[in-house]
C-alpha positions in Angstrom: 0.0 0.2 0.5 1.1 3.6 -0.9 1.6 6.4 1.7 -1.5 8.6 2.3 -1.0 11.6 0.1 -3.2 14.3 1.1 -3.6 15.8 -2.0 -3.1 14.0 -5.7 -2.5 17.0 -8.8 -3.8 15.4 -12.3 -2.8 17.8 -15.1 -4.4 17.2 -18.4 -2.0 17.3 -21.1 -3.6 15.4 -23.8 -5.0 18.5 -26.4 -4.2 18.7 -29.8 -3.8 22.7 -30.0 -5.1 23.3 -33.2 -4.8 27.1 -33.0 -1.0 26.5 -33.3 -1.1 25.3 -36.5 2.0 23.4 -37.8 3.5 23.7 -34.3 1.4 21.5 -33.0 0.9 19.1 -36.3 3.3 16.5 -34.6 3.7 17.7 -31.3 0.7 17.9 -28.0 0.9 21.3 -27.3 2.5 21.3 -23.7 5.3 19.9 -25.1 5.6 23.2 -26.9 8.7 25.3 -26.6 8.5 28.3 -24.4 11.4 30.9 -23.6 14.2 30.4 -24.9 14.6 27.2 -22.6 11.4 25.6 -21.3 7.7 24.1 -22.9 5.2 25.3 -21.7 4.3 21.8 -19.3 7.0 23.0 -16.9 5.3 25.4 -15.6 2.8 23.7 -14.2 5.4 21.0 -13.0 7.4 23.5 -11.1 3.9 24.8 -9.5 3.4 21.4 -8.4 6.5 20.6 -6.6 7.0 24.2 -5.4 3.9 24.0 -3.3 4.2 21.0 -2.2 2.7 18.7 -3.8 4.7 15.3 -5.0 2.0 12.8 -6.5 1.5 14.7 -10.0 -0.8 12.4 -12.8 -0.2 13.7 -16.7 -2.6 12.7 -18.8 -1.2 12.4 -22.4 -3.1 11.5 -25.6 -2.7 13.6 -29.1 0.8 13.3 -30.7 2.1 12.1 -26.7 5.9 11.0 -27.9 7.9 13.5 -27.3 5.9 15.0 -23.7 7.0 11.5 -22.7 10.4 11.6 -23.4 10.6 15.2 -21.6 8.5 14.4 -18.9 10.7 10.9 -18.9 11.0 9.8 -15.0 9.9 13.6 -13.3 14.0 14.2 -12.1 14.0 17.5 -13.2 11.5 18.6 -11.5 12.5 16.5 -8.1 9.5 14.3 -8.7 11.0 11.1 -9.2 10.2 10.0 -6.5 9.9 6.0 -5.1 6.3 6.2 -3.5 4.7 9.7 -5.1 6.8 11.0 -8.0 4.9 12.4 -12.1 3.3 9.4 -13.6 2.3 9.7 -17.2 -1.3 8.3 -18.0 -2.5 7.7 -21.3 -5.4 5.9 -22.2 -5.3 2.4 -21.6 -7.4 -0.6 -22.4 -10.0 -1.9 -19.7 -11.3 -5.1 -19.5 -14.4 -4.8 -21.4 -12.6 -2.5 -23.6 -10.3 0.8 -24.5 -11.7 4.6 -25.0 -9.9 7.5 -25.8 -10.5 10.3 -23.4 -13.7 11.7 -24.2 -13.7 15.0 -22.1 -11.7 16.4 -19.5 -13.9 15.1 -16.8 -13.4 11.4 -18.2 -10.0 11.8 -18.5 -10.4 12.1 -14.6 -12.5 9.3 -14.5 -10.7 6.5 -16.3 -7.9 6.7 -14.3 -10.0 7.0 -10.2 -7.9 4.0 -9.6 -4.7 5.9 -10.1 -6.2 8.2 -7.5 -7.4 6.1 -5.1 -3.8 4.8 -4.2 -2.7 7.8 -2.7 -6.2 7.9 -0.6 -6.3 11.9 -1.2 -8.3 14.1 0.6 -8.0 16.6 -2.5 -7.5 16.3 -5.7 -5.6 19.6 -8.0 -7.1 19.8 -11.9 -4.7 21.5 -13.9 -4.4 22.2 -17.2 -1.1 21.3 -19.5 -0.8 24.5 -21.8 -0.8 27.9 -19.4 2.0 29.9 -18.3 1.8 31.5 -14.6 3.3 31.2 -11.3 1.2 29.7 -8.6 1.2 28.3 -5.0 -1.6 25.5 -5.3 -0.9 25.4 -1.4 -2.1 28.7 -0.6 -5.4 27.9 -2.9 -5.7 24.7 -1.2 -6.2 26.6 2.4 -8.2 29.0 1.0 -10.4 25.5 0.3 -10.0 24.2 3.4 -10.4 27.4 5.5 -12.7 29.0 4.1 -15.2 26.3 2.8 -15.3 24.0 5.4 -18.0 22.0 3.2 -16.9 22.8 0.0 -16.9 20.5 -3.1 -14.8 23.1 -5.6 -13.0 25.8 -5.3 -11.7 27.4 -8.7 -9.1 29.6 -9.9 -10.3 33.0 -11.5 -8.8 35.8 -13.0 -10.2 39.1 -14.1 -10.3 39.7 -18.4 -11.0 42.5 -20.1 -14.7 42.3 -20.6 -14.5 42.0 -24.2 -12.4 38.7 -24.3 -15.1 37.0 -21.3 -16.8 34.8 -23.9 -13.8 33.3 -25.0 -13.0 31.5 -21.3 -15.6 29.6 -18.6 -17.4 32.8 -16.4 -17.4 32.4 -12.9 -20.8 34.5 -11.6 -20.0 34.9 -7.4 -21.7 36.7 -4.2 -19.3 38.9 -2.8 -18.2 36.3 -0.5 -16.9 34.4 -3.3 -19.5 31.9 -3.1 -20.3 30.8 -7.1 -23.9 30.6 -8.2 -23.4 30.5 -11.8 -20.8 28.9 -13.8 -21.7 30.2 -17.7 -19.0 27.9 -20.0 -17.7 30.9 -23.2 -21.0 32.5 -22.8 -22.0 34.9 -26.0 -23.0 37.4 -23.3 -21.1 37.5 -20.3 -22.1 38.2 -17.5 -19.1 39.3 -15.7 -15.2 39.2 -16.6 -14.1 36.7 -13.6 -12.5 33.8 -16.0 -12.2 30.7 -15.0 -8.6 29.2 -15.2 -8.9 25.9 -15.4 -7.4 25.5 -12.1 -9.4 23.3 -9.8 -9.4 21.9 -5.9 -11.7 19.3 -5.5 -12.6 17.5 -2.3 -12.3 14.0 -3.6 -15.2 12.2 -1.9 -17.2 15.0 -3.8 -15.4 14.9 -7.6 -15.6 11.0 -6.7 -19.4 11.0 -6.6 -19.9 13.3 -9.4 -17.4 11.8 -12.0 -19.4 8.6 -11.5 -22.7 10.3 -12.2 -21.3 11.6 -15.0 -20.0 8.6 -16.6 -23.5 7.2 -16.5 -25.1 10.0 -17.8 -25.4 9.0 -21.8 -26.2 12.9 -22.2 -23.0 14.5 -21.2 -20.2 15.3 -23.1 -17.7 14.6 -19.5 -16.4 17.7 -19.5 -15.8 19.6 -16.0 -17.2 23.1 -17.8 -19.8 22.0 -19.5 -20.7 19.2 -17.5 -19.1 18.8 -14.2 -19.7 21.4 -12.3 -23.1 22.6 -13.7 -24.3 19.2 -11.3 -22.8 20.3 -8.9 -23.9 23.6 -9.1 -27.1 22.3 -9.6 -26.9 20.0 -7.0 -26.8 22.6 -4.2 -22.6 22.0 -3.7 -21.1 25.0 -2.3 -18.4 26.4 -4.8 -16.1 29.0 -3.9 -14.0 31.5 -6.9 -10.3 31.7 -5.3 -9.4 35.1 -7.0 -5.5 35.2 -8.5 -3.9 38.6 -9.4 -0.5 37.4 -10.9 0.4 36.6 -14.4 -1.7 34.5 -16.2 -1.7 33.7 -20.3 -3.6 30.7 -22.3 -1.1 30.5 -24.8 -3.0 28.5 -27.1 -2.7 30.3 -30.2 -0.2 31.6 -32.6 -0.6 35.8 -31.2 -1.1 34.6 -27.6 2.0 32.1 -27.4 3.9 35.0 -29.1 2.9 37.7 -26.7 3.9 35.8 -23.9 7.4 34.7 -25.1 7.8 38.5 -26.2 6.0 39.5 -22.7 9.6 37.9 -20.9 11.3 40.7 -22.6 9.2 43.4 -20.6 11.0 44.4 -17.2 7.4 45.8 -16.2 5.0 42.4 -17.3 5.3 40.5 -13.6 6.5 37.1 -15.1 10.1 37.0 -13.3 12.1 33.5 -14.1 15.5 34.8 -12.6 13.6 34.7 -9.5 15.3 32.5 -7.0 11.8 31.7 -4.5 9.9 30.2 -7.1 12.5 28.4 -9.9 10.8 26.9 -13.2 12.2 23.9 -13.9 13.0 21.9 -17.1 14.8 19.3 -19.0 17.7 21.3 -20.3 20.1 19.8 -23.5 23.7 19.4 -22.8 25.3 21.7 -25.2 28.5 24.4 -25.3 27.7 28.1 -24.3 26.1 30.6 -26.9 28.6 32.4 -29.1 28.5 36.2 -30.1 30.9 37.1 -32.6 32.4 40.9 -32.8 30.2 41.4 -36.3 26.6 40.5 -34.1 24.7 43.4 -32.7 22.0 41.9 -30.0 19.8 43.9 -27.5 16.8 42.7 -25.5 17.1 39.1 -26.4 17.0 35.8 -24.8 19.5 33.7 -25.9 19.7 29.6 -24.9 23.1 26.9 -24.5 24.7 26.1 -28.4 23.7 29.1 -30.0 25.9 30.8 -32.9 25.0 34.7 -33.3 27.1 36.4 -35.8 23.7 38.4 -37.1 21.5 41.4 -35.5 19.0 39.8 -32.9 16.5 42.5 -31.4 13.7 41.7 -29.3 14.1 38.3 -29.8 14.1 34.6 -28.2 16.1 32.6 -29.3 16.3 28.5 -28.4 19.3 26.3 -27.8 21.4 25.4 -31.0 20.6 28.2 -33.6 22.3 30.1 -35.6 21.8 33.1 -36.9 24.2 34.2 -39.8 26.4 37.0 -40.8 24.5 40.0 -42.4 21.3 37.8 -40.9 18.7 40.4 -39.1 16.6 38.7 -36.6 13.6 41.0 -35.0 10.6 40.7 -32.3 10.6 36.8 -33.2 11.0 33.3 -31.4 13.2 31.0 -32.9 13.3 27.3 -31.7 15.3 24.6 -31.2 18.1 24.1 -33.9 16.6 26.3 -36.5 19.2 27.8 -39.2 18.9 31.9 -40.4 21.6 31.9 -43.0 23.5 35.0 -44.1 21.3 38.4 -45.1 18.2 36.8 -44.6 15.4 38.8 -42.0 13.3 37.2 -40.0 10.8 39.7 -38.3 7.3 39.2 -36.1 7.8 35.2 -36.5 8.1 32.5 -35.3 10.4 30.1 -36.6 10.3 26.0 -35.8 12.4 23.6 -34.7 15.0 22.2 -37.3 13.9 25.1 -39.7 16.2 26.5 -42.2 15.6 30.3 -43.9 18.3 30.2 -46.3 20.6 33.3 -47.8 18.6 36.4 -48.1 14.8 35.1 -48.0 13.0 37.5 -46.2 10.1 36.1 -43.8 7.9 38.7 -42.3 7.2 42.2 -41.9 7.4 44.8 -39.2 3.2 46.2 -39.2 4.3 49.5 -39.8 5.7 48.3 -43.3 2.6 47.7 -44.3 0.6 49.2 -46.8 -2.6 47.5 -45.4 -2.9 46.6 -41.9 -5.6 43.9 -42.3 -3.0 41.9 -44.7 -0.5 42.1 -41.4 0.0 39.0 -39.1 2.6 36.7 -37.7 4.4 34.9 -40.0 5.0 31.2 -39.0 7.2 28.6 -40.6 6.7 24.8 -39.4 9.5 22.5 -38.1 11.7 21.1 -40.3 11.0 24.2 -43.3 13.3 24.8 -45.7 12.9 28.6 -46.8 14.5 28.5 -50.0 17.4 32.1 -51.1 16.3 35.0 -51.8 12.3 34.2 -50.9 10.0 36.5 -50.0 7.7 34.7 -46.8 4.5 37.3 -46.6 3.3 38.5 -43.6 0.0 36.4 -42.4 1.7 32.9 -43.4 1.7 29.7 -41.8 4.1 26.8 -43.8 4.1 23.3 -43.2 7.3 20.9 -43.7 4.4 18.1 -45.3 3.5 20.4 -47.8 6.8 20.8 -48.9 7.5 17.6 -48.9 4.8 16.9 -51.3 5.9 19.3 -53.7 9.5 17.7 -53.7 
């Protein structure tokens, strides 16, 4: 029998992330590179260990290979524990057949046996595709101290009213009690958005998961089914207000914006904070090299890079080469990409192992556009080769698989 754990965290990491286009065509969204040396999943995993949560189940499904390899034993996050630690939990075959995870609630339901091994009092449900730092223990204390009979506490953050329809919206009384949960409403009543972070009393959650699974009309989703069912049954549910940095990086624009936030000293996301480190699995590479001909300002540069050109307001991952005379501005250059001599990359995301050949132009600054409606970020998928002297206009997304078909 395994030692009792007061809290078990379940991290939902099986999403496709289709709005990220070619960046997630062969990669689960939580495994997308972020911030020069991280992957998105590093943030919830680091939050768990920093919060004292030692047992984490990571539920994978879509394109899990790289994500599974990255998590491995959990050693980078100090989650390689004998009687606890991190566990990758893909869908599996039961005696009466097998099922993919049909929804967020069904994914947890299929892993009730895993949770029960640790006899927890509470289960924390997390999403694997958000950038933020949070002490889950403080949220758990709020759930315990203020709401002794609460079934669930939901983390909420205020968003601009014009964006509220993109989120699950919490309508609450002054004391934080939730009286209505509205999943992506067309006309939201408030701007208190659910962050997709839940603390459940396990006995309550188990009951409602079982009932939801037995309901043939359910979509087996927390926001659409389980939370409304709890409210409808009169369960006490509370909102926990979070005021720090939080970003849903589920779109090309939001992923780019969140990376650029790391270069802005006014944005409260400090990756150098020793009191709340974000851990990651790092490659063994030599220090980066910046030549005496290079011009670099306001950039993050990872290990193994060789910089010979101009680099401004950009995030550069490991093992990237920027050639002599090349210019990279306001862009994200993912691991192993090559920007050859004389090439220009502006307002773009360059995927892993992509190559921008000599004198090619990728993307454009918005102020250089005659028609701003035609402007947008340019995305070059992993492994794509942009031919020499080619001009790739703004708002273009290039897929290496299409290039192989052309060849």
